N, C-alpha and C positions, 0 to 999 in steps of 0.2 A: 150769579151763582154764589152761594155762601162758601166761606172759607172753612177749612177743616182744622181743628185743633189737635196738635200732636205734641208728644214729649220726645225730645231727642235722646237717644240712647248712646249716640256717638257724636263726635264733632263733625259738623258739615260745614265746609269752608264758607259758602256764601249764605248760610242760613243761621248758624249759631253753634253753641257749645253744648256738650252733654248736660242734660238736665233742664235745658231751656224749654219753655212752653212756647211753641210757634204756631202761627196760623199760615197755612199754605193752601194752594188750590187743590181740590180733591184729586185731580189726575196725577199731580206730582206726588201727593201723599200715597195714593193707592198703588201707583205704578212704579215708583222709585223708592221712596223712604221705607214704607212698610215691608215690601218683599225682601229688601236687603238687610232688614233688621236695624236700620239706622234710627227708627222712631217707633213709638207705640201710641195707641189711642190715649187721649187725655181723660181717663176715668178717675174718680176720686181714689180708688185703690192703687192705681198706677202712679198717681201723683205722690202718695205716701211712700210707695216703694222707691220711686226716683229720688225723693228727698233723702231717704236713708242712704241710697247709693251715692248721692251727691256729697253728703258729709264725709263718707269714706273716701270718695274720690278726691276731695279737697286735701285730705291728709296725704294721700298717695301722690297727688300732683305737686305738693310742696316738697316731698322727698325727691321726686323725679327732677324737679327744677334745681334743687340743691346739688344733686348728683351731676346734672348737666353743667352747672356752673363750675363745679370742681374739675370736670373733664375739659371744659373750655379753657380753664387756667393752665392745664397741662398742655393742651394743644397749641396754645399761644407760643410755647417755647419750641415747638416742632418745626423743622424745615424739611420739606421733602425734595429730594433731588432726583432728576431723571436725566439720563444720557441717551440721546437719540441721534440718528443719522440726519444730517442736514444737507439739503440740495444746494445747487448753485445760487439760487435766488434767496437763500436764507429761510426757506420753508422746511419744516420737518417732513421726512418720509413717514407717513402715518400721523399720529397725534397722541396727545396725552389726554385721556378721558377720565371721567369720574370713577370708572372701574379700575383704571391704573392707580388712581389716587387712593381708592379704598384698599387695594392690594398693598400699597406702600404703607398705609396705616397699619394693616394687619402684620406686616413684617416688623414694624416697630412696637407691636404689642397692643395696639388700639383696635377695638372692634367698632368700626364705623360703617353703617350701612351706606351703600353707594347712593341711595336715593336721598340721603341727608346732605350729600355734597352738592352744592348748588352751583355747578359749573354751567354757565349759560351755553357756551360753545366749547368744543374740544380745543385744547391749546395746540396750535399748529406752527409756532415759531419759538425759537430759543429766547430766554429771558427770565425775569423774576415776575411772579404773579401772586396776587392775593386771592385765594379761593375761599368763599364763604361756606361754612359748614353749619347747618341748622341742627343743633343737638336736641332742642326742645322748642316748643311753640314760642317761648319767650327768650331763648338763649341761642344766639348765633355768634360764631367766632370766625375770624379770618385766619387761614393757614397759609404760610409762605411756601410757594412751589417754585423751584428753580429748575429750568429746563436748559441743559447744556448740549453743545455739539459733542457727539460721541468721539469724534476724531480729536478734538481739542482737549477732551477730558483725559485722554491717555498720555 
């Protein structure tokens, strides 16, 4: 079965970045990429349109990357502290999640979407942790998170 040529309108993790000309199986293109607006047919007119968009996108991408780098430099200086109740065995009652970290950022004046906080598992014990925050496709920084015993903190 022949492959279908499409132009990507958005970044698709396993396929490519916006503006790439990709060849995919027809079912994947018709049933997933085209209906979701992630790609368009690779016609000569669409290729010209995507090339214009790509030039504009490169300028915007550079500005976004610079902004993310500046924000990463600011976040490197930030330490987030949480006081939680700790049980007999040293485990927290509840946990510290990416939502808690996003709220702590908001309290300090940073607008960080919780989906950008790459916490693999919720923090369930006291201690110091490095939590990666992906601000941009190419910019990731680590933020220091300190979880203390609520009783010892007072």
